[in-house]
Backbone as CSV, one residue per row, in Angstrom:
resi,resn,N_x,N_y,N_z,CA_x,CA_y,CA_z,C_x,C_y,C_z
1,MET,1.157,-0.727,-0.074,0.155,-0.022,-0.066,0.654,1.054,0.154
2,LYS,2.116,0.998,0.037,3.125,2.191,0.443,2.930,2.862,-0.739
3,ASN,2.525,2.332,-1.831,3.271,2.966,-3.306,1.765,3.721,-4.182
4,ASN,0.932,3.009,-3.164,-0.460,3.651,-3.506,-1.326,4.951,-2.400
5,LYS,-0.303,5.782,-2.355,-0.809,7.032,-1.151,-1.548,7.849,-2.024
6,TRP,-1.269,8.145,-3.390,-2.028,8.952,-4.042,-3.566,8.470,-4.735
7,PHE,-3.788,6.649,-4.558,-5.035,6.504,-5.267,-5.888,7.099,-4.385
8,ILE,-6.515,7.459,-3.450,-7.367,8.278,-2.741,-7.933,9.758,-3.067
9,PRO,-6.341,10.537,-3.378,-6.625,11.982,-3.903,-7.754,11.683,-5.459
10,ILE,-6.410,10.845,-6.100,-6.444,10.458,-7.638,-8.339,9.833,-7.991
11,LEU,-8.891,9.013,-6.427,-10.055,8.218,-6.944,-10.705,9.263,-6.690
12,ILE,-10.787,10.872,-5.630,-11.935,11.712,-5.787,-11.423,12.531,-7.122
13,VAL,-10.640,13.411,-7.503,-10.659,13.724,-8.476,-11.401,12.795,-9.955
14,ALA,-11.384,11.808,-9.710,-12.349,10.651,-10.861,-13.924,10.566,-10.754
15,VAL,-13.992,10.631,-9.345,-15.265,10.805,-9.384,-15.749,12.218,-9.460
16,ASN,-14.951,13.144,-9.335,-15.478,14.570,-9.409,-15.935,15.064,-11.028
17,ALA,-15.014,14.186,-11.674,-15.315,14.138,-12.822,-16.000,13.213,-13.858
18,LEU,-16.231,12.240,-13.175,-17.337,10.928,-13.363,-18.615,12.353,-13.199
19,ALA,-18.369,12.667,-12.078,-20.332,13.094,-11.777,-20.410,14.317,-12.686
20,VAL,-19.334,15.272,-13.181,-19.880,16.016,-14.107,-20.277,15.767,-15.563
21,ILE,-19.406,14.587,-16.342,-19.757,14.018,-17.233,-20.841,13.207,-17.535
22,VAL,-21.575,12.591,-16.182,-23.042,11.933,-16.483,-23.644,12.989,-16.679
23,LYS,-23.495,13.918,-15.722,-24.769,15.057,-15.670,-24.394,16.221,-16.917
24,TRP,-23.549,15.966,-17.351,-23.605,17.292,-18.313,-24.802,17.590,-19.231
25,SER,-24.899,16.653,-20.386,-26.006,17.084,-21.017,-27.127,17.604,-20.270
26,SER,-27.817,16.590,-19.129,-28.911,17.326,-18.984,-29.009,18.481,-17.858
27,LEU,-27.345,19.147,-17.794,-27.532,20.955,-17.242,-27.876,21.801,-18.393
28,PRO,-28.544,22.883,-17.860,-28.862,23.990,-18.301,-27.690,24.478,-18.669
29,GLU,-27.417,25.841,-19.464,-26.097,26.530,-19.944,-26.161,27.576,-18.621
30,LEU,-26.933,27.970,-17.670,-26.920,28.778,-16.807,-27.380,27.855,-15.401
31,LEU,-26.064,27.275,-14.379,-26.458,26.590,-13.394,-26.948,27.958,-12.079
32,PRO,-27.522,27.409,-11.387,-27.578,28.396,-9.954,-26.464,28.100,-9.464
33,ALA,-26.030,28.675,-8.554,-24.989,28.710,-7.398,-24.914,29.338,-6.082
34,HIS,-24.155,29.572,-5.553,-23.728,30.393,-3.974,-24.876,30.392,-3.325
35,PHE,-25.222,28.544,-3.426,-26.462,28.409,-1.973,-26.552,28.986,-0.683
36,ASP,-27.425,29.581,-0.175,-27.131,29.085,1.306,-27.843,27.967,2.019
37,LEU,-28.329,27.528,3.242,-28.461,26.523,3.871,-29.846,26.093,3.574
38,GLN,-30.468,26.664,3.248,-32.243,26.829,2.492,-32.128,26.541,1.187
39,GLY,-30.793,25.849,0.139,-31.380,25.980,-1.221,-31.113,26.823,-2.073
40,ASN,-31.099,28.071,-1.770,-31.807,28.935,-2.013,-30.561,29.667,-3.069
41,ALA,-30.492,30.016,-4.205,-29.184,30.301,-5.127,-29.278,31.661,-4.693
42,GLY,-28.097,32.028,-4.702,-27.596,33.608,-4.803,-27.219,34.035,-6.137
43,GLY,-26.814,33.501,-6.746,-26.368,33.641,-8.004,-26.441,32.532,-9.234
44,THR,-25.308,32.871,-10.476,-25.930,31.731,-11.619,-24.135,31.811,-12.221
45,MET,-23.527,30.780,-12.729,-23.072,30.466,-13.282,-22.674,29.933,-14.233
46,ALA,-22.114,29.995,-15.356,-22.146,29.342,-16.581,-21.655,27.420,-16.371
47,ARG,-22.582,26.947,-17.348,-22.364,25.660,-17.322,-20.186,25.160,-17.723
48,SER,-19.919,25.592,-18.292,-18.872,25.872,-18.864,-17.864,25.992,-18.169
49,ILE,-18.098,26.135,-16.512,-17.281,26.127,-15.301,-17.179,25.274,-14.813
50,LEU,-18.295,24.526,-14.603,-18.511,23.417,-13.842,-17.212,22.626,-13.830
51,PRO,-16.671,22.411,-15.196,-15.489,21.334,-15.527,-14.236,21.792,-14.839
52,LEU,-14.182,22.849,-14.922,-13.253,23.799,-13.584,-12.673,23.301,-12.021
53,TYR,-13.877,22.143,-11.712,-13.483,22.319,-10.070,-12.669,20.493,-9.910
54,PRO,-13.216,19.772,-11.309,-12.260,18.416,-11.217,-10.755,18.909,-11.601
55,ALA,-10.837,20.038,-12.757,-9.879,20.353,-13.480,-9.104,20.853,-12.168
56,ALA,-9.546,21.932,-11.302,-8.905,22.375,-10.213,-8.219,21.350,-9.403
57,SER,-8.728,20.245,-8.781,-8.960,19.365,-8.147,-7.508,19.058,-8.427
58,ALA,-7.484,18.133,-9.921,-6.526,17.432,-10.680,-5.533,18.269,-10.647
59,ALA,-5.397,19.612,-10.902,-3.755,20.154,-10.664,-3.620,20.016,-9.132
60,VAL,-4.999,20.581,-8.171,-3.821,20.673,-6.607,-3.176,19.299,-6.407
61,CYS,-4.063,18.108,-6.527,-3.237,16.879,-6.416,-1.913,16.745,-7.633
62,LEU,-1.625,17.365,-8.324,-0.307,17.171,-9.251,0.647,17.617,-8.490
63,LEU,0.442,19.044,-8.340,1.386,19.952,-7.802,1.728,19.648,-6.277
64,LEU,0.638,18.931,-5.238,0.994,18.228,-4.220,2.190,17.127,-4.538
65,TRP,1.418,16.054,-4.884,2.495,15.171,-5.894,3.661,15.330,-6.067
66,LEU,4.503,16.621,-6.906,5.802,17.031,-7.256,6.090,17.563,-6.255
67,ILE,5.346,18.521,-5.263,6.237,19.032,-3.909,6.507,18.070,-3.080
68,SER,5.863,16.394,-2.891,6.344,15.410,-2.384,7.036,14.804,-2.455
69,ARG,7.875,15.025,-4.080,8.287,14.385,-4.417,10.118,14.816,-4.080
70,LYS,10.225,15.718,-3.697,11.398,17.051,-3.315,11.137,16.496,-1.873
71,ALA,9.892,16.867,-1.385,9.880,16.622,0.112,9.030,15.339,0.820
72,LEU,10.117,14.455,0.860,9.745,13.316,0.733,9.370,12.770,2.346
73,ARG,10.011,13.869,3.343,8.929,13.987,4.516,7.757,14.331,4.651
74,LEU,7.236,15.225,3.742,5.712,15.702,4.133,4.672,15.024,3.500
75,LYS,5.609,13.411,2.676,4.679,13.100,1.729,3.153,12.435,2.064
76,THR,3.313,11.619,3.367,1.529,11.780,3.686,1.256,12.858,4.076
77,GLY,1.054,13.847,4.783,0.603,14.974,4.693,0.204,15.588,3.851
78,LEU,0.770,15.353,2.555,0.597,16.064,1.442,-0.368,15.593,0.691
79,VAL,-0.731,14.536,0.762,-1.681,12.984,0.414,-3.064,13.544,1.339
80,VAL,-2.843,14.011,2.918,-4.071,13.953,3.070,-4.631,15.636,3.199
81,LEU,-3.499,16.239,2.218,-3.791,18.098,2.361,-4.993,17.489,1.099
82,SER,-3.764,16.920,0.051,-4.991,16.981,-1.616,-5.808,16.377,-1.199
83,SER,-6.029,14.976,-0.780,-7.230,14.673,-0.610,-8.609,15.413,0.302
84,GLY,-8.243,16.302,0.976,-8.871,17.040,1.612,-9.361,18.157,0.718
85,ILE,-8.532,18.448,0.108,-8.742,19.762,-1.193,-9.623,18.919,-1.821
86,SER,-9.441,18.103,-2.527,-10.494,17.292,-3.354,-11.429,17.075,-3.321
87,LEU,-11.352,16.609,-2.060,-13.420,16.325,-1.260,-13.954,17.895,-1.255
88,ILE,-13.339,18.714,-0.877,-14.027,20.132,-1.108,-14.437,20.006,-2.221
89,LEU,-13.399,20.188,-3.471,-13.753,20.208,-4.677,-15.174,19.780,-5.076
90,LEU,-15.181,18.479,-4.843,-16.091,17.625,-4.703,-17.436,18.088,-4.694
91,CYS,-17.303,18.340,-3.183,-18.453,18.914,-2.374,-19.218,20.069,-3.259
92,SER,-18.396,21.084,-3.799,-18.594,22.378,-4.423,-19.598,21.830,-5.732
93,THR,-18.844,20.495,-6.489,-19.333,19.873,-7.791,-20.454,19.499,-7.376
94,MET,-21.073,18.989,-5.786,-22.503,18.044,-6.038,-23.150,18.950,-5.315
95,VAL,-22.845,20.482,-4.960,-23.732,21.218,-4.647,-24.278,21.889,-5.456
96,THR,-23.824,22.293,-6.753,-24.178,22.529,-7.472,-25.020,21.462,-8.653
97,LEU,-24.475,20.090,-8.868,-25.060,19.670,-9.377,-26.953,18.748,-8.852
98,THR,-26.593,19.371,-7.422,-28.121,19.009,-7.093,-28.544,20.533,-6.687
99,ALA,-28.322,21.028,-7.610,-29.097,22.474,-6.771,-28.983,23.250,-5.862
100,GLY,-28.021,22.773,-5.044,-28.367,23.512,-3.821,-29.785,22.527,-2.738
101,GLN,-29.664,21.453,-2.977,-31.238,20.919,-2.663,-30.659,19.456,-1.629
102,MET,-29.300,19.780,-1.935,-28.336,18.538,-0.618,-27.725,19.799,0.326
103,PRO,-28.019,20.488,1.348,-26.901,21.038,2.181,-25.587,20.302,3.173
104,VAL,-26.074,19.403,3.186,-24.959,18.263,3.436,-23.897,18.402,2.915
105,PHE,-23.766,18.784,1.980,-22.284,18.940,0.523,-21.799,20.066,1.483
106,MET,-22.615,21.463,1.697,-22.358,22.688,2.307,-21.649,22.986,3.343
107,LEU,-22.016,21.933,4.045,-21.957,21.830,5.497,-20.707,20.705,5.731
108,ALA,-20.776,20.159,4.399,-19.110,19.102,4.745,-18.164,20.102,3.854
109,GLU,-17.794,20.677,3.488,-16.380,21.656,3.268,-16.019,21.617,4.315
110,PRO,-16.651,22.850,5.627,-15.427,23.306,6.555,-15.508,22.080,7.352
111,VAL,-15.698,21.233,7.488,-15.911,20.034,8.057,-14.376,19.055,7.864
112,ILE,-14.331,18.731,6.491,-13.742,18.401,5.264,-11.826,19.212,5.965
113,LEU,-12.019,20.831,5.116,-11.242,21.484,5.229,-10.468,21.568,6.840
114,VAL,-11.729,21.791,7.790,-10.688,21.598,8.874,-9.813,19.873,9.032
115,ALA,-10.482,19.080,8.733,-9.689,18.136,8.950,-8.508,17.797,7.969
116,ALA,-8.620,18.342,7.426,-7.437,17.792,6.289,-6.188,18.862,7.222
117,VAL,-6.492,20.191,7.199,-5.394,20.589,7.863,-4.381,20.032,9.457
118,VAL,-6.095,19.614,10.044,-5.317,19.240,11.213,-4.293,17.627,10.828
119,GLY,-4.820,16.889,9.804,-4.348,15.779,9.872,-2.821,16.180,8.848
120,PHE,-2.963,17.235,8.456,-1.472,17.427,7.857,-0.479,18.280,9.183
121,ILE,-1.025,19.285,9.428,-0.603,19.647,10.659,0.272,18.286,11.925
122,VAL,-0.898,16.855,11.882,-0.582,16.128,12.481,0.656,14.609,11.868
123,CYS,0.437,14.840,10.623,2.050,14.224,9.891,2.756,15.112,10.252
124,LEU,3.067,16.233,10.031,4.189,17.182,10.159,4.576,17.074,11.493
125,ARG,3.813,17.268,12.252,4.665,17.097,14.029,4.924,15.646,13.706
126,LYS,4.655,14.260,13.580,5.253,12.826,13.651,6.493,13.213,13.017
127,ASN,6.616,13.809,11.521,7.799,13.859,10.951,8.886,15.002,11.927
128,ALA,8.225,15.673,12.685,9.275,16.697,13.770,9.584,15.719,14.738
129,ARG,8.860,14.815,15.538,9.647,14.126,15.860,10.604,12.984,15.782
130,ARG,10.597,12.346,14.456,11.066,11.429,14.142,12.563,11.829,14.122
131,SER,12.742,13.343,13.864,13.880,13.793,13.417,14.669,13.471,14.205
């Protein structure tokens, strides 16, 4: 499993891209965006913006993977951080695809952010103790 640390963030990116691909043909040109917790949209966005969510997720994963190749001691922490960022972007995609009708995705975003940052810090502290 040691060589497969990046499997989870890559899987999250793939699920995000798959969700966009599966729903693409049924989406209108303008999508509701910026939802409140009651599911009311505060704005709209072009459908063409939606593929940027999985693309941004993939770019973050690639960047953190490249950094991890130079900073081997940070590898596990960067995997955790990459997974968290990818999950946040997946939640954003799901909020848009469900037209804000599933507030659990909006509520998950800050929780995932905190968990990813805490996980990254824990990994950093473990590496510092080993030194």
